[in-house]
PDB file as gemmi writes it, atoms N, CA and C in Angstrom:
CRYST1    1.000    1.000    1.000  90.00  90.00  90.00 P 1                      
ATOM      1  N   UNK A   1       0.867  -1.177   0.019  1.00  0.00           N  
ATOM      2  CA  UNK A   1      -0.008  -0.012  -0.006  1.00  0.00           C  
ATOM      3  C   UNK A   1       0.885   1.243   0.009  1.00  0.00           C  
ATOM      4  N   UNK A   2       0.553   2.191  -0.877  1.00  0.00           N  
ATOM      5  CA  UNK A   2       1.360   3.374  -1.049  1.00  0.00           C  
ATOM      6  C   UNK A   2       1.004   4.346   0.127  1.00  0.00           C  
ATOM      7  N   UNK A   3       1.972   5.203   0.507  1.00  0.00           N  
ATOM      8  CA  UNK A   3       1.691   6.168   1.573  1.00  0.00           C  
ATOM      9  C   UNK A   3       0.693   7.199   1.025  1.00  0.00           C  
ATOM     10  N   UNK A   4      -0.086   7.722   1.949  1.00  0.00           N  
ATOM     11  CA  UNK A   4      -1.075   8.788   1.623  1.00  0.00           C  
ATOM     12  C   UNK A   4      -0.354  10.045   1.200  1.00  0.00           C  
ATOM     13  N   UNK A   5      -0.647  10.584  -0.011  1.00  0.00           N  
ATOM     14  CA  UNK A   5       0.076  11.785  -0.447  1.00  0.00           C  
ATOM     15  C   UNK A   5      -0.330  12.962   0.386  1.00  0.00           C  
ATOM     16  N   UNK A   6       0.640  13.821   0.641  1.00  0.00           N  
ATOM     17  CA  UNK A   6       0.423  15.027   1.465  1.00  0.00           C  
ATOM     18  C   UNK A   6      -0.468  15.998   0.643  1.00  0.00           C  
ATOM     19  N   UNK A   7      -1.361  16.746   1.335  1.00  0.00           N  
ATOM     20  CA  UNK A   7      -2.162  17.700   0.621  1.00  0.00           C  
ATOM     21  C   UNK A   7      -1.333  18.868   0.126  1.00  0.00           C  
ATOM     22  N   UNK A   8      -1.700  19.491  -0.958  1.00  0.00           N  
ATOM     23  CA  UNK A   8      -1.008  20.637  -1.473  1.00  0.00           C  
ATOM     24  C   UNK A   8      -0.959  21.751  -0.412  1.00  0.00           C  
ATOM     25  N   UNK A   9       0.177  22.363  -0.306  1.00  0.00           N  
ATOM     26  CA  UNK A   9       0.385  23.365   0.827  1.00  0.00           C  
ATOM     27  C   UNK A   9      -0.525  24.569   0.740  1.00  0.00           C  
ATOM     28  N   UNK A  10      -0.997  24.912  -0.456  1.00  0.00           N  
ATOM     29  CA  UNK A  10      -1.799  26.188  -0.586  1.00  0.00           C  
ATOM     30  C   UNK A  10      -3.219  25.967  -0.221  1.00  0.00           C  
ATOM     31  N   UNK A  11      -3.710  24.757   0.039  1.00  0.00           N  
ATOM     32  CA  UNK A  11      -5.081  24.490   0.381  1.00  0.00           C  
ATOM     33  C   UNK A  11      -5.329  24.984   1.860  1.00  0.00           C  
ATOM     34  N   UNK A  12      -6.540  25.342   2.099  1.00  0.00           N  
ATOM     35  CA  UNK A  12      -6.960  25.779   3.478  1.00  0.00           C  
ATOM     36  C   UNK A  12      -6.902  24.549   4.397  1.00  0.00           C  
ATOM     37  N   UNK A  13      -6.999  24.860   5.673  1.00  0.00           N  
ATOM     38  CA  UNK A  13      -6.986  23.750   6.679  1.00  0.00           C  
ATOM     39  C   UNK A  13      -8.170  22.807   6.417  1.00  0.00           C  
ATOM     40  N   UNK A  14      -9.382  23.337   6.135  1.00  0.00           N  
ATOM     41  CA  UNK A  14     -10.536  22.496   5.875  1.00  0.00           C  
ATOM     42  C   UNK A  14     -10.354  21.633   4.653  1.00  0.00           C  
ATOM     43  N   UNK A  15      -9.802  22.221   3.574  1.00  0.00           N  
ATOM     44  CA  UNK A  15      -9.596  21.455   2.349  1.00  0.00           C  
ATOM     45  C   UNK A  15      -8.506  20.400   2.577  1.00  0.00           C  
ATOM     46  N   UNK A  16      -7.487  20.718   3.321  1.00  0.00           N  
ATOM     47  CA  UNK A  16      -6.472  19.704   3.619  1.00  0.00           C  
ATOM     48  C   UNK A  16      -7.070  18.520   4.453  1.00  0.00           C  
ATOM     49  N   UNK A  17      -7.973  18.846   5.299  1.00  0.00           N  
ATOM     50  CA  UNK A  17      -8.697  17.751   6.052  1.00  0.00           C  
ATOM     51  C   UNK A  17      -9.448  16.866   5.136  1.00  0.00           C  
ATOM     52  N   UNK A  18     -10.178  17.470   4.192  1.00  0.00           N  
ATOM     53  CA  UNK A  18     -10.861  16.619   3.156  1.00  0.00           C  
ATOM     54  C   UNK A  18      -9.859  15.797   2.326  1.00  0.00           C  
ATOM     55  N   UNK A  19      -8.768  16.363   1.944  1.00  0.00           N  
ATOM     56  CA  UNK A  19      -7.764  15.609   1.205  1.00  0.00           C  
ATOM     57  C   UNK A  19      -7.334  14.402   1.943  1.00  0.00           C  
ATOM     58  N   UNK A  20      -6.994  14.585   3.245  1.00  0.00           N  
ATOM     59  CA  UNK A  20      -6.527  13.458   4.037  1.00  0.00           C  
ATOM     60  C   UNK A  20      -7.642  12.382   4.222  1.00  0.00           C  
ATOM     61  N   UNK A  21      -8.853  12.839   4.513  1.00  0.00           N  
ATOM     62  CA  UNK A  21      -9.932  11.928   4.706  1.00  0.00           C  
ATOM     63  C   UNK A  21     -10.218  11.069   3.434  1.00  0.00           C  
ATOM     64  N   UNK A  22     -10.286  11.699   2.316  1.00  0.00           N  
ATOM     65  CA  UNK A  22     -10.535  10.996   1.075  1.00  0.00           C  
ATOM     66  C   UNK A  22      -9.404  10.035   0.726  1.00  0.00           C  
ATOM     67  N   UNK A  23      -8.147  10.519   0.895  1.00  0.00           N  
ATOM     68  CA  UNK A  23      -7.033   9.653   0.590  1.00  0.00           C  
ATOM     69  C   UNK A  23      -6.853   8.520   1.594  1.00  0.00           C  
ATOM     70  N   UNK A  24      -7.364   8.690   2.828  1.00  0.00           N  
ATOM     71  CA  UNK A  24      -7.382   7.518   3.768  1.00  0.00           C  
ATOM     72  C   UNK A  24      -8.408   6.466   3.367  1.00  0.00           C  
ATOM     73  N   UNK A  25      -9.518   6.874   2.754  1.00  0.00           N  
ATOM     74  CA  UNK A  25     -10.562   5.974   2.429  1.00  0.00           C  
ATOM     75  C   UNK A  25     -10.458   5.381   1.024  1.00  0.00           C  
ATOM     76  N   UNK A  26      -9.783   6.081   0.099  1.00  0.00           N  
ATOM     77  CA  UNK A  26      -9.741   5.647  -1.326  1.00  0.00           C  
ATOM     78  C   UNK A  26      -8.249   5.644  -1.753  1.00  0.00           C  
ATOM     79  N   UNK A  27      -7.913   4.739  -2.566  1.00  0.00           N  
ATOM     80  CA  UNK A  27      -6.605   4.709  -3.199  1.00  0.00           C  
ATOM     81  C   UNK A  27      -6.735   5.387  -4.587  1.00  0.00           C  
ATOM     82  N   UNK A  28      -6.254   6.569  -4.668  1.00  0.00           N  
ATOM     83  CA  UNK A  28      -6.443   7.377  -5.884  1.00  0.00           C  
ATOM     84  C   UNK A  28      -5.167   7.346  -6.775  1.00  0.00           C  
ATOM     85  N   UNK A  29      -5.426   7.262  -8.049  1.00  0.00           N  
ATOM     86  CA  UNK A  29      -4.279   7.343  -8.968  1.00  0.00           C  
ATOM     87  C   UNK A  29      -3.941   8.862  -9.215  1.00  0.00           C  
ATOM     88  N   UNK A  30      -2.874   9.056 -10.042  1.00  0.00           N  
ATOM     89  CA  UNK A  30      -2.406  10.429 -10.321  1.00  0.00           C  
ATOM     90  C   UNK A  30      -3.465  11.268 -10.919  1.00  0.00           C  
ATOM     91  N   UNK A  31      -4.289  10.700 -11.809  1.00  0.00           N  
ATOM     92  CA  UNK A  31      -5.308  11.519 -12.522  1.00  0.00           C  
ATOM     93  C   UNK A  31      -6.433  11.903 -11.499  1.00  0.00           C  
ATOM     94  N   UNK A  32      -6.727  10.980 -10.597  1.00  0.00           N  
ATOM     95  CA  UNK A  32      -7.794  11.286  -9.576  1.00  0.00           C  
ATOM     96  C   UNK A  32      -7.247  12.302  -8.579  1.00  0.00           C  
ATOM     97  N   UNK A  33      -5.955  12.272  -8.285  1.00  0.00           N  
ATOM     98  CA  UNK A  33      -5.414  13.259  -7.337  1.00  0.00           C  
ATOM     99  C   UNK A  33      -5.529  14.657  -7.976  1.00  0.00           C  
ATOM    100  N   UNK A  34      -5.302  14.770  -9.293  1.00  0.00           N  
ATOM    101  CA  UNK A  34      -5.473  16.057  -9.928  1.00  0.00           C  
ATOM    102  C   UNK A  34      -6.863  16.566  -9.831  1.00  0.00           C  
ATOM    103  N   UNK A  35      -7.851  15.674 -10.036  1.00  0.00           N  
ATOM    104  CA  UNK A  35      -9.227  16.061  -9.896  1.00  0.00           C  
ATOM    105  C   UNK A  35      -9.605  16.444  -8.474  1.00  0.00           C  
ATOM    106  N   UNK A  36      -9.040  15.729  -7.526  1.00  0.00           N  
ATOM    107  CA  UNK A  36      -9.268  16.031  -6.110  1.00  0.00           C  
ATOM    108  C   UNK A  36      -8.691  17.385  -5.733  1.00  0.00           C  
ATOM    109  N   UNK A  37      -7.527  17.626  -6.274  1.00  0.00           N  
ATOM    110  CA  UNK A  37      -6.894  18.937  -6.011  1.00  0.00           C  
ATOM    111  C   UNK A  37      -7.732  20.039  -6.676  1.00  0.00           C  
ATOM    112  N   UNK A  38      -8.241  19.855  -7.876  1.00  0.00           N  
ATOM    113  CA  UNK A  38      -9.074  20.851  -8.531  1.00  0.00           C  
ATOM    114  C   UNK A  38     -10.362  21.073  -7.720  1.00  0.00           C  
ATOM    115  N   UNK A  39     -10.971  19.973  -7.235  1.00  0.00           N  
ATOM    116  CA  UNK A  39     -12.223  20.170  -6.437  1.00  0.00           C  
ATOM    117  C   UNK A  39     -11.958  20.928  -5.212  1.00  0.00           C  
ATOM    118  N   UNK A  40     -10.886  20.643  -4.506  1.00  0.00           N  
ATOM    119  CA  UNK A  40     -10.578  21.355  -3.246  1.00  0.00           C  
ATOM    120  C   UNK A  40     -10.122  22.787  -3.493  1.00  0.00           C  
ATOM    121  N   UNK A  41      -9.471  23.046  -4.561  1.00  0.00           N  
ATOM    122  CA  UNK A  41      -9.143  24.440  -4.907  1.00  0.00           C  
ATOM    123  C   UNK A  41     -10.398  25.212  -5.216  1.00  0.00           C  
ATOM    124  N   UNK A  42     -11.338  24.599  -5.938  1.00  0.00           N  
ATOM    125  CA  UNK A  42     -12.590  25.241  -6.246  1.00  0.00           C  
ATOM    126  C   UNK A  42     -13.410  25.480  -4.957  1.00  0.00           C  
ATOM    127  N   UNK A  43     -13.337  24.502  -4.059  1.00  0.00           N  
ATOM    128  CA  UNK A  43     -13.966  24.640  -2.732  1.00  0.00           C  
ATOM    129  C   UNK A  43     -13.455  25.873  -2.024  1.00  0.00           C  
ATOM    130  N   UNK A  44     -12.123  25.973  -1.944  1.00  0.00           N  
ATOM    131  CA  UNK A  44     -11.544  27.094  -1.284  1.00  0.00           C  
ATOM    132  C   UNK A  44     -11.894  28.412  -1.916  1.00  0.00           C  
ATOM    133  N   UNK A  45     -11.884  28.524  -3.237  1.00  0.00           N  
ATOM    134  CA  UNK A  45     -12.267  29.709  -3.938  1.00  0.00           C  
ATOM    135  C   UNK A  45     -13.723  30.011  -3.685  1.00  0.00           C  
ATOM    136  N   UNK A  46     -14.571  29.058  -3.662  1.00  0.00           N  
ATOM    137  CA  UNK A  46     -16.000  29.267  -3.392  1.00  0.00           C  
ATOM    138  C   UNK A  46     -16.156  29.872  -1.989  1.00  0.00           C  
ATOM    139  N   UNK A  47     -15.480  29.295  -1.049  1.00  0.00           N  
ATOM    140  CA  UNK A  47     -15.559  29.802   0.374  1.00  0.00           C  
ATOM    141  C   UNK A  47     -15.063  31.244   0.471  1.00  0.00           C  
ATOM    142  N   UNK A  48     -13.937  31.527  -0.258  1.00  0.00           N  
ATOM    143  CA  UNK A  48     -13.413  32.898  -0.218  1.00  0.00           C  
ATOM    144  C   UNK A  48     -14.433  33.917  -0.752  1.00  0.00           C  
ATOM    145  N   UNK A  49     -15.084  33.562  -1.863  1.00  0.00           N  
ATOM    146  CA  UNK A  49     -16.091  34.408  -2.493  1.00  0.00           C  
ATOM    147  C   UNK A  49     -17.321  34.560  -1.556  1.00  0.00           C  
ATOM    148  N   UNK A  50     -17.692  33.462  -0.921  1.00  0.00           N  
ATOM    149  CA  UNK A  50     -18.879  33.494  -0.008  1.00  0.00           C  
ATOM    150  C   UNK A  50     -18.584  34.453   1.168  1.00  0.00           C  
ATOM    151  N   UNK A  51     -17.360  34.376   1.708  1.00  0.00           N  
ATOM    152  CA  UNK A  51     -16.985  35.248   2.844  1.00  0.00           C  
ATOM    153  C   UNK A  51     -16.942  36.707   2.409  1.00  0.00           C  
ATOM    154  N   UNK A  52     -16.474  36.989   1.218  1.00  0.00           N  
ATOM    155  CA  UNK A  52     -16.386  38.329   0.721  1.00  0.00           C  
ATOM    156  C   UNK A  52     -17.808  38.883   0.516  1.00  0.00           C  
ATOM    157  N   UNK A  53     -18.705  38.070  -0.014  1.00  0.00           N  
ATOM    158  CA  UNK A  53     -20.084  38.480  -0.187  1.00  0.00           C  
ATOM    159  C   UNK A  53     -20.771  38.729   1.089  1.00  0.00           C  
ATOM    160  N   UNK A  54     -20.464  37.954   2.112  1.00  0.00           N  
ATOM    161  CA  UNK A  54     -21.094  38.196   3.450  1.00  0.00           C  
ATOM    162  C   UNK A  54     -20.616  39.478   4.014  1.00  0.00           C  
ATOM    163  N   UNK A  55     -19.383  39.891   3.677  1.00  0.00           N  
ATOM    164  CA  UNK A  55     -18.826  41.139   4.223  1.00  0.00           C  
ATOM    165  C   UNK A  55     -19.313  42.368   3.381  1.00  0.00           C  
ATOM    166  N   UNK A  56     -19.293  42.214   2.083  1.00  0.00           N  
ATOM    167  CA  UNK A  56     -19.521  43.368   1.204  1.00  0.00           C  
ATOM    168  C   UNK A  56     -20.957  43.447   0.612  1.00  0.00           C  
ATOM    169  N   UNK A  57     -21.701  42.354   0.659  1.00  0.00           N  
ATOM    170  CA  UNK A  57     -23.033  42.277   0.136  1.00  0.00           C  
ATOM    171  C   UNK A  57     -23.052  41.787  -1.322  1.00  0.00           C  
ATOM    172  N   UNK A  58     -24.241  41.428  -1.691  1.00  0.00           N  
ATOM    173  CA  UNK A  58     -24.441  40.865  -3.071  1.00  0.00           C  
ATOM    174  C   UNK A  58     -24.401  41.891  -4.186  1.00  0.00           C  
ATOM    175  N   UNK A  59     -24.682  43.169  -3.879  1.00  0.00           N  
ATOM    176  CA  UNK A  59     -24.745  44.212  -4.876  1.00  0.00           C  
ATOM    177  C   UNK A  59     -23.661  45.240  -4.743  1.00  0.00           C  
ATOM    178  N   UNK A  60     -23.203  45.758  -5.844  1.00  0.00           N  
ATOM    179  CA  UNK A  60     -22.247  46.849  -5.822  1.00  0.00           C  
ATOM    180  C   UNK A  60     -22.816  47.960  -6.869  1.00  0.00           C  
ATOM    181  N   UNK A  61     -22.229  49.124  -6.765  1.00  0.00           N  
ATOM    182  CA  UNK A  61     -22.642  50.176  -7.700  1.00  0.00           C  
ATOM    183  C   UNK A  61     -21.621  50.235  -8.862  1.00  0.00           C  
ATOM    184  N   UNK A  62     -22.151  50.321 -10.051  1.00  0.00           N  
ATOM    185  CA  UNK A  62     -21.256  50.463 -11.194  1.00  0.00           C  
ATOM    186  C   UNK A  62     -20.842  51.946 -11.444  1.00  0.00           C  
ATOM    187  N   UNK A  63     -20.181  52.270 -12.499  1.00  0.00           N  
ATOM    188  CA  UNK A  63     -19.658  53.617 -12.656  1.00  0.00           C  
ATOM    189  C   UNK A  63     -20.852  54.567 -12.953  1.00  0.00           C  
ATOM    190  N   UNK A  64     -22.062  54.061 -13.241  1.00  0.00           N  
ATOM    191  CA  UNK A  64     -23.160  54.909 -13.465  1.00  0.00           C  
ATOM    192  C   UNK A  64     -24.043  55.031 -12.224  1.00  0.00           C  
ATOM    193  N   UNK A  65     -23.510  54.502 -11.090  1.00  0.00           N  
ATOM    194  CA  UNK A  65     -24.215  54.440  -9.765  1.00  0.00           C  
ATOM    195  C   UNK A  65     -25.487  53.533  -9.841  1.00  0.00           C  
ATOM    196  N   UNK A  66     -25.447  52.580 -10.703  1.00  0.00           N  
ATOM    197  CA  UNK A  66     -26.494  51.590 -10.771  1.00  0.00           C  
ATOM    198  C   UNK A  66     -26.085  50.319 -10.087  1.00  0.00           C  
ATOM    199  N   UNK A  67     -27.021  49.672  -9.399  1.00  0.00           N  
ATOM    200  CA  UNK A  67     -26.698  48.466  -8.717  1.00  0.00           C  
ATOM    201  C   UNK A  67     -26.479  47.288  -9.695  1.00  0.00           C  
ATOM    202  N   UNK A  68     -25.491  46.465  -9.429  1.00  0.00           N  
ATOM    203  CA  UNK A  68     -25.281  45.284 -10.211  1.00  0.00           C  
ATOM    204  C   UNK A  68     -24.732  44.212  -9.293  1.00  0.00           C  
ATOM    205  N   UNK A  69     -24.729  43.005  -9.691  1.00  0.00           N  
ATOM    206  CA  UNK A  69     -24.253  41.902  -8.897  1.00  0.00           C  
ATOM    207  C   UNK A  69     -22.773  42.041  -8.610  1.00  0.00           C  
ATOM    208  N   UNK A  70     -22.390  41.804  -7.330  1.00  0.00           N  
ATOM    209  CA  UNK A  70     -20.993  41.786  -6.949  1.00  0.00           C  
ATOM    210  C   UNK A  70     -20.232  40.733  -7.820  1.00  0.00           C  
ATOM    211  N   UNK A  71     -19.064  41.038  -8.269  1.00  0.00           N  
ATOM    212  CA  UNK A  71     -18.296  40.124  -9.094  1.00  0.00           C  
ATOM    213  C   UNK A  71     -18.052  38.772  -8.392  1.00  0.00           C  
ATOM    214  N   UNK A  72     -18.026  38.795  -7.066  1.00  0.00           N  
ATOM    215  CA  UNK A  72     -17.843  37.534  -6.329  1.00  0.00           C  
ATOM    216  C   UNK A  72     -18.998  36.572  -6.464  1.00  0.00           C  
ATOM    217  N   UNK A  73     -20.187  37.060  -6.864  1.00  0.00           N  
ATOM    218  CA  UNK A  73     -21.305  36.209  -7.066  1.00  0.00           C  
ATOM    219  C   UNK A  73     -21.012  35.157  -8.125  1.00  0.00           C  
ATOM    220  N   UNK A  74     -20.472  35.609  -9.239  1.00  0.00           N  
ATOM    221  CA  UNK A  74     -20.153  34.718 -10.296  1.00  0.00           C  
ATOM    222  C   UNK A  74     -18.956  33.844  -9.936  1.00  0.00           C  
ATOM    223  N   UNK A  75     -17.997  34.378  -9.165  1.00  0.00           N  
ATOM    224  CA  UNK A  75     -16.898  33.532  -8.724  1.00  0.00           C  
ATOM    225  C   UNK A  75     -17.363  32.362  -7.878  1.00  0.00           C  
ATOM    226  N   UNK A  76     -18.291  32.749  -6.913  1.00  0.00           N  
ATOM    227  CA  UNK A  76     -18.779  31.693  -6.073  1.00  0.00           C  
ATOM    228  C   UNK A  76     -19.585  30.602  -6.911  1.00  0.00           C  
ATOM    229  N   UNK A  77     -20.406  31.050  -7.844  1.00  0.00           N  
ATOM    230  CA  UNK A  77     -21.182  30.156  -8.656  1.00  0.00           C  
ATOM    231  C   UNK A  77     -20.274  29.274  -9.514  1.00  0.00           C  
ATOM    232  N   UNK A  78     -19.342  29.883 -10.193  1.00  0.00           N  
ATOM    233  CA  UNK A  78     -18.465  29.138 -11.088  1.00  0.00           C  
ATOM    234  C   UNK A  78     -17.573  28.147 -10.283  1.00  0.00           C  
ATOM    235  N   UNK A  79     -17.102  28.583  -9.143  1.00  0.00           N  
ATOM    236  CA  UNK A  79     -16.276  27.647  -8.334  1.00  0.00           C  
ATOM    237  C   UNK A  79     -17.064  26.480  -7.784  1.00  0.00           C  
ATOM    238  N   UNK A  80     -18.306  26.719  -7.408  1.00  0.00           N  
ATOM    239  CA  UNK A  80     -19.180  25.671  -6.920  1.00  0.00           C  
ATOM    240  C   UNK A  80     -19.418  24.643  -8.046  1.00  0.00           C  
ATOM    241  N   UNK A  81     -19.737  25.157  -9.251  1.00  0.00           N  
ATOM    242  CA  UNK A  81     -19.948  24.280 -10.411  1.00  0.00           C  
ATOM    243  C   UNK A  81     -18.734  23.450 -10.711  1.00  0.00           C  
ATOM    244  N   UNK A  82     -17.566  24.102 -10.709  1.00  0.00           N  
ATOM    245  CA  UNK A  82     -16.332  23.351 -10.939  1.00  0.00           C  
ATOM    246  C   UNK A  82     -16.034  22.305  -9.867  1.00  0.00           C  
ATOM    247  N   UNK A  83     -16.373  22.579  -8.673  1.00  0.00           N  
ATOM    248  CA  UNK A  83     -16.153  21.675  -7.580  1.00  0.00           C  
ATOM    249  C   UNK A  83     -17.015  20.464  -7.794  1.00  0.00           C  
ATOM    250  N   UNK A  84     -18.275  20.645  -8.145  1.00  0.00           N  
ATOM    251  CA  UNK A  84     -19.266  19.552  -8.360  1.00  0.00           C  
ATOM    252  C   UNK A  84     -18.802  18.730  -9.530  1.00  0.00           C  
ATOM    253  N   UNK A  85     -18.358  19.354 -10.647  1.00  0.00           N  
ATOM    254  CA  UNK A  85     -17.873  18.542 -11.765  1.00  0.00           C  
ATOM    255  C   UNK A  85     -16.720  17.698 -11.407  1.00  0.00           C  
ATOM    256  N   UNK A  86     -15.755  18.166 -10.617  1.00  0.00           N  
ATOM    257  CA  UNK A  86     -14.626  17.388 -10.206  1.00  0.00           C  
ATOM    258  C   UNK A  86     -15.065  16.263  -9.301  1.00  0.00           C  
ATOM    259  N   UNK A  87     -15.975  16.482  -8.347  1.00  0.00           N  
ATOM    260  CA  UNK A  87     -16.457  15.410  -7.484  1.00  0.00           C  
ATOM    261  C   UNK A  87     -17.107  14.335  -8.290  1.00  0.00           C  
ATOM    262  N   UNK A  88     -17.925  14.722  -9.273  1.00  0.00           N  
ATOM    263  CA  UNK A  88     -18.603  13.692 -10.132  1.00  0.00           C  
ATOM    264  C   UNK A  88     -17.589  12.910 -10.926  1.00  0.00           C  
ATOM    265  N   UNK A  89     -16.541  13.617 -11.432  1.00  0.00           N  
ATOM    266  CA  UNK A  89     -15.547  12.911 -12.233  1.00  0.00           C  
ATOM    267  C   UNK A  89     -14.785  11.929 -11.371  1.00  0.00           C  
ATOM    268  N   UNK A  90     -14.603  12.275 -10.075  1.00  0.00           N  
ATOM    269  CA  UNK A  90     -13.894  11.313  -9.140  1.00  0.00           C  
ATOM    270  C   UNK A  90     -14.678  10.057  -8.900  1.00  0.00           C  
ATOM    271  N   UNK A  91     -16.033  10.149  -9.010  1.00  0.00           N  
ATOM    272  CA  UNK A  91     -16.889   9.011  -8.850  1.00  0.00           C  
ATOM    273  C   UNK A  91     -16.641   8.287  -7.469  1.00  0.00           C  
ATOM    274  N   UNK A  92     -16.569   9.100  -6.441  1.00  0.00           N  
ATOM    275  CA  UNK A  92     -16.352   8.519  -5.130  1.00  0.00           C  
ATOM    276  C   UNK A  92     -17.636   8.166  -4.388  1.00  0.00           C  
ATOM    277  N   UNK A  93     -18.748   8.412  -4.997  1.00  0.00           N  
ATOM    278  CA  UNK A  93     -20.020   8.121  -4.353  1.00  0.00           C  
ATOM    279  C   UNK A  93     -20.563   6.771  -4.748  1.00  0.00           C  
ATOM    280  N   UNK A  94     -19.650   5.878  -5.084  1.00  0.00           N  
ATOM    281  CA  UNK A  94     -20.051   4.505  -5.463  1.00  0.00           C  
ATOM    282  C   UNK A  94     -20.550   3.801  -4.259  1.00  0.00           C  
ATOM    283  N   UNK A  95     -21.703   3.106  -4.372  1.00  0.00           N  
ATOM    284  CA  UNK A  95     -22.241   2.342  -3.281  1.00  0.00           C  
ATOM    285  C   UNK A  95     -21.349   1.120  -3.060  1.00  0.00           C  
ATOM    286  N   UNK A  96     -21.045   0.850  -1.795  1.00  0.00           N  
ATOM    287  CA  UNK A  96     -20.166  -0.315  -1.534  1.00  0.00           C  
ATOM    288  C   UNK A  96     -20.911  -1.650  -1.900  1.00  0.00           C  
ATOM    289  N   UNK A  97     -20.202  -2.654  -2.248  1.00  0.00           N  
ATOM    290  CA  UNK A  97     -20.822  -3.905  -2.607  1.00  0.00           C  
ATOM    291  C   UNK A  97     -21.592  -4.551  -1.436  1.00  0.00           C  
ATOM    292  N   UNK A  98     -22.669  -5.180  -1.717  1.00  0.00           N  
ATOM    293  CA  UNK A  98     -23.494  -5.842  -0.689  1.00  0.00           C  
ATOM    294  C   UNK A  98     -23.199  -7.340  -0.677  1.00  0.00           C  
ATOM    295  N   UNK A  99     -23.517  -7.937   0.382  1.00  0.00           N  
ATOM    296  CA  UNK A  99     -23.181  -9.366   0.579  1.00  0.00           C  
ATOM    297  C   UNK A  99     -24.233 -10.233  -0.166  1.00  0.00           C  
ATOM    298  N   UNK A 100     -25.368  -9.679  -0.488  1.00  0.00           N  
ATOM    299  CA  UNK A 100     -26.369 -10.562  -1.168  1.00  0.00           C  
ATOM    300  C   UNK A 100     -27.342  -9.678  -1.926  1.00  0.00           C  
ATOM    301  N   UNK A 101     -28.370 -10.335  -2.556  1.00  0.00           N  
ATOM    302  CA  UNK A 101     -29.338  -9.629  -3.362  1.00  0.00           C  
ATOM    303  C   UNK A 101     -30.348  -8.893  -2.455  1.00  0.00           C  
ATOM    304  N   UNK A 102     -31.093  -8.044  -3.063  1.00  0.00           N  
ATOM    305  CA  UNK A 102     -32.177  -7.336  -2.317  1.00  0.00           C  
ATOM    306  C   UNK A 102     -31.781  -5.922  -1.911  1.00  0.00           C  
ATOM    307  N   UNK A 103     -32.732  -5.319  -1.234  1.00  0.00           N  
ATOM    308  CA  UNK A 103     -32.522  -3.931  -0.837  1.00  0.00           C  
ATOM    309  C   UNK A 103     -31.599  -3.842   0.345  1.00  0.00           C  
ATOM    310  N   UNK A 104     -30.897  -2.812   0.511  1.00  0.00           N  
ATOM    311  CA  UNK A 104     -30.083  -2.627   1.772  1.00  0.00           C  
ATOM    312  C   UNK A 104     -30.928  -2.472   2.963  1.00  0.00           C  
ATOM    313  N   UNK A 105     -30.439  -2.833   4.123  1.00  0.00           N  
ATOM    314  CA  UNK A 105     -31.232  -2.717   5.336  1.00  0.00           C  
ATOM    315  C   UNK A 105     -31.568  -1.228   5.622  1.00  0.00           C  
ATOM    316  N   UNK A 106     -32.747  -1.046   6.233  1.00  0.00           N  
ATOM    317  CA  UNK A 106     -33.209   0.347   6.614  1.00  0.00           C  
ATOM    318  C   UNK A 106     -32.391   0.827   7.791  1.00  0.00           C  
ATOM    319  N   UNK A 107     -32.508   2.156   7.991  1.00  0.00           N  
ATOM    320  CA  UNK A 107     -31.757   2.783   9.092  1.00  0.00           C  
ATOM    321  C   UNK A 107     -32.640   3.045  10.224  1.00  0.00           C  
TER     322      UNK A 107                                                      
END                                                                             
C-alpha cells in the first residue's frame, strides 16, 4: 500500500482535512489526485467568495451608480460548479458492494 500523499500546501485547513480523509478511504491514482486537487481548490475559492459576499453584500454600484451583482457572485457560482464537476468525475459516491441480493437494510 502506497503512503497517503500530502495535501497541497496552498489549500486551506478544511480542504487539507478533506484531502486526508478521502485519501485515507480511497486509493487514488495520479489523475484522480489532480481532480481532487481541482475540487478542493474550487472549494476554497468558493468559500473565499462567499465570505467576501457576506462582508460586502451581493450588490455593488457600477460607474453609473446603478446596482449590479458583486463580481464575487459569479466567482462563487463558477467555483461551486467546478467543484461539483470534479467530485462527479472522481466517482467517489459509489455504493459499496453488498453481501447478497435485495434492498439494503433500513436505518
